[in-house]
C-alpha positions in Angstrom: 0.0 0.0 0.0 1.1 3.5 -0.8 -0.2 6.2 1.4 0.8 9.8 2.1 -2.1 10.8 4.3 -4.1 12.4 1.5 -7.9 12.3 1.8 -10.8 13.1 -0.5 -13.2 15.9 0.3 -15.4 13.6 2.4 -12.6 12.6 4.7 -11.9 9.2 3.3 -8.2 8.2 3.1 -7.0 7.8 -0.5 -4.4 5.0 -0.9 -2.8 3.2 -3.8 -2.6 -0.6 -3.8 -1.2 -3.4 -6.1 -3.9 -4.7 -8.3 -4.4 -8.2 -7.0 -6.9 -11.1 -6.8 -9.0 -9.3 -4.2 -9.5 -6.0 -6.1 -8.9 -6.5 -9.8 -12.5 -6.9 -10.8 -13.6 -3.8 -8.9 -10.8 -1.8 -10.5 -11.5 -3.2 -14.0 -15.1 -2.1 -13.8 -14.3 1.5 -13.0 -15.7 3.7 -15.7 -15.3 7.5 -16.4 -18.1 9.9 -17.2 -19.2 9.7 -20.8 -17.8 13.2 -21.6 -14.3 11.9 -20.6 -14.1 9.1 -23.1 -12.0 11.2 -25.6 -9.2 10.9 -23.1 -9.6 7.6 -21.2 -11.0 4.2 -22.1 -14.6 3.2 -21.3 -13.3 0.9 -18.5 -10.1 0.7 -16.5 -9.9 -2.9 -17.7 -8.0 -1.6 -20.7 -5.3 -0.2 -18.5 -5.0 -3.5 -16.6 -4.5 -5.4 -19.9 -1.9 -2.9 -21.1 0.1 -3.2 -17.9 -0.2 -7.0 -17.8 0.8 -7.4 -21.5 3.7 -5.0 -21.7 6.7 -4.5 -19.4 6.4 -0.7 -19.2 3.5 0.3 -17.0 2.6 -0.8 -13.4 -1.0 -0.6 -12.5 -2.3 0.5 -9.1 -5.8 0.4 -7.6 -7.0 3.8 -6.2 -9.0 3.2 -3.1 -11.1 5.7 -1.1 -11.3 4.1 2.3 -11.7 0.4 1.4 -13.6 1.0 -1.9 -12.1 0.8 -5.3 -12.5 4.2 -6.9 -10.2 4.1 -9.8 -6.9 3.2 -11.5 -3.5 4.9 -11.9 -0.3 3.6 -13.3 3.4 4.5 -13.3 6.5 3.6 -15.3 10.2 4.3 -15.4 11.5 5.7 -18.7 14.8 4.9 -20.4 16.2 8.2 -19.2 15.4 7.4 -15.6 12.4 9.6 -15.2 9.2 8.3 -13.7 5.9 8.7 -15.5 2.3 8.8 -14.2 -0.3 7.6 -16.6 -3.6 5.8 -17.0 -5.6 7.6 -14.3 -9.2 6.9 -14.4 -11.6 7.7 -11.5 -15.0 6.0 -11.6 -17.8 8.4 -12.4 -19.5 7.7 -9.1 -16.5 8.9 -7.2 -15.6 12.0 -9.2 -15.7 15.5 -7.8 -14.5 14.4 -4.4 -10.8 15.0 -4.8 -9.8 11.3 -5.3 -8.0 12.0 -8.5 -6.0 14.9 -6.9 -5.1 12.7 -3.9 -4.1 9.8 -6.1 -1.7 11.9 -8.2 -0.3 13.6 -5.1 0.3 10.2 -3.5 1.9 8.6 -6.5 4.1 11.7 -7.3 5.3 11.8 -3.7 6.1 8.1 -3.7 7.9 8.2 -7.1 9.9 11.3 -6.0 11.0 9.6 -2.8 12.2 6.4 -4.5 15.9 5.7 -4.4 16.0 5.7 -8.2 13.8 8.8 -8.3 14.6 11.5 -10.7 11.9 13.6 -12.3 8.2 12.8 -12.4 6.3 13.4 -15.7 2.9 12.9 -17.2 1.1 13.8 -20.3 -2.4 15.0 -21.2 -4.3 16.0 -24.3 -4.0 19.7 -24.9 -7.8 20.1 -25.2 -8.4 18.3 -21.8 -8.7 21.5 -19.8 -9.7 19.7 -16.6 -6.5 17.6 -16.6 -4.4 20.6 -17.4 -5.9 22.5 -14.5 -5.5 19.6 -12.1 -1.9 18.9 -13.0 -0.9 22.6 -13.0 -2.5 23.1 -9.6 -0.4 20.1 -8.3 2.9 21.7 -9.6 3.3 20.0 -13.0 4.6 22.4 -15.6 4.5 21.9 -19.4 8.0 21.1 -20.7 7.3 22.4 -24.2 7.6 18.8 -25.5 4.8 16.8 -27.0 4.5 13.1 -27.1 1.9 11.4 -29.2 0.1 14.7 -29.5 -0.1 15.2 -25.8 1.5 17.9 -23.6 4.3 16.6 -21.5 4.4 18.1 -18.0 7.1 17.7 -15.3 6.7 18.1 -11.6 8.6 21.0 -10.1 11.1 19.5 -7.7 9.6 21.4 -4.7 6.0 20.2 -5.4 6.0 16.5 -4.5 4.2 15.6 -1.4 
């Protein structure tokens, strides 16, 4: 379990867990709002398959208290940087700060790792909600695009 004491707006602790035999079905069934499907898949199951079929991404379950509320994943790039990707918060749990708490928790954990360097993520330029969230958490666009997405990097004094 990865925890940095972050909570959602209702006071539930938000923690990250390995996807395992006990939680994979609940995580796989997490679905975004319909208006978010331009940026994330219809179900988190797609991210689980991606992380199980390729050696790049590591999936984590996002829990609010003991309830599966979403999915987030991380990777280590060839240059040593860490990446956050594949965040999907179930529509029923959105608007309570779970996504914000999940990104803060994962960014702090990645920054504190022994092999930690910089933490990056990317988002579609037209995804204004993601741009606002990540900027408010200290991620700054690098001026680089990857697969048509804005690459943003966490300022070194922002993790935590």
